[in-house]
C-alpha positions in Angstrom: 12.6 -6.8 -11.4 8.9 -5.9 -12.8 7.8 -2.0 -13.4 6.0 -0.8 -10.5 3.5 2.2 -10.0 5.6 5.6 -9.7 3.2 5.6 -6.4 4.9 2.4 -5.0 8.5 3.7 -6.0 7.8 6.9 -4.4 6.1 5.4 -1.0 9.2 3.2 -1.2 11.5 6.5 -0.9 9.6 8.2 1.5 9.8 4.4 3.7 13.7 4.5 3.4 13.9 8.0 5.0 11.0 7.3 8.0 12.3 6.7 11.7 9.0 4.4 11.8 8.5 0.8 10.8 6.6 0.9 7.3 5.0 -2.0 5.0 4.2 -1.4 1.5 2.0 -3.7 -0.4 0.5 -4.1 -4.0 -3.0 -4.2 -4.7 -2.9 -8.0 -4.2 -1.4 -7.4 -0.5 2.0 -8.8 -1.7 4.5 -7.4 0.4 6.8 -5.4 -1.6 9.0 -3.9 1.0 9.6 -2.9 4.4 11.9 -0.1 5.9 15.2 -0.5 8.5 12.9 0.3 11.2 11.0 -2.4 10.7 13.6 -4.9 10.1 15.5 -4.1 13.5 11.6 -5.2 14.9 10.8 -8.3 12.7 14.6 -9.6 13.1 14.5 -9.7 9.6 16.2 -7.9 6.7 14.0 -7.5 3.5 16.8 -8.6 1.3 16.5 -11.7 3.2 13.1 -12.2 2.5 12.0 -10.5 -0.6 8.5 -9.9 -1.7 5.9 -12.1 0.1 2.1 -12.6 -0.5 -0.3 -11.6 2.7 -0.3 -15.4 3.7 3.2 -15.7 4.1 4.0 -12.0 5.9 0.9 -12.3 7.9 2.0 -15.7 9.3 5.6 -15.2 9.5 5.2 -11.8 11.8 2.5 -13.2 13.5 -0.2 -10.9 14.6 -1.8 -11.5 18.2 -4.4 -10.7 20.7 -3.4 -9.8 24.1 -4.3 -13.4 25.0 -1.1 -14.9 22.7 -4.6 -16.1 20.2 -3.6 -15.1 16.3 -5.7 -12.2 14.7 -7.3 -13.4 11.5 -5.8 -11.9 8.5 -9.0 -9.9 7.5 -9.0 -8.3 11.1 -5.5 -6.5 10.5 -5.5 -2.7 9.2 -2.8 -3.8 6.3 -5.6 -6.5 4.9 -8.9 -3.7 5.8 -7.2 -0.9 3.4 -6.5 -3.5 0.7 -10.1 -4.8 1.3 -12.1 -1.5 1.7 -9.8 0.8 -0.1 -9.9 3.3 3.2 -7.5 4.0 6.0 -7.4 1.8 9.0 -5.9 1.5 12.4 -5.6 -1.0 15.1 -3.4 -1.9 18.1 -2.1 -5.5 18.8 0.8 -7.7 19.4 3.0 -9.3 17.0 5.4 -12.0 18.0 8.6 -11.5 15.3 10.6 -14.7 14.0 12.7 -14.9 17.1 9.6 -15.5 19.3 9.9 -11.7 20.9 6.8 -10.1 21.4 6.1 -6.2 20.2 2.8 -4.4 21.2 2.4 -2.3 18.3 0.2 0.3 16.8 -0.6 0.4 12.9 -2.0 2.5 10.9 -2.7 1.8 6.9 -4.0 3.7 4.2 -4.3 3.3 0.5 -2.3 4.8 -2.4 -4.3 6.0 -4.9 -2.6 6.7 -8.4 -3.1 9.7 -10.2 -5.7 8.4 -12.7 -7.4 8.0 -9.3 -6.6 4.0 -9.5 -5.8 2.4 -6.4 -2.2 1.1 -6.7 -1.2 -0.3 -3.2 -1.6 0.1 0.6 1.2 1.4 3.5 1.0 0.5 6.9 3.1 2.3 9.4 3.5 1.2 12.6 5.3 1.7 16.0 6.2 -0.1 19.2 3.6 0.8 22.0 3.6 0.5 26.1 2.0 -2.3 26.8 -1.8 -2.0 28.1 
């Protein structure tokens, strides 16, 4: 396994202790980890998927608008954070691998290293009541 930035390692450790679903990516958008609460919504264990590039995870866990239309990757909070290195937030539907739909609120933020270098991003999301 390749060495990871300390901030990525610490973010993963934090994600393991949170009760809300969390994704962690590197600066290229490769999904490096998702925690157990995310596994419950996505119906897939991280150990079964491993790291995934953005195009794979954004299509595997299909983000949709209220009408069931696919949301473009560039409109997802996590991708906005990766592009602009700023926090982002949105509410939308996701469809998991078992075709179940969940309405979620997602908030993403950049991980900035001690040398003030952008090292990755985190998105925290949770299920919300249907609007």
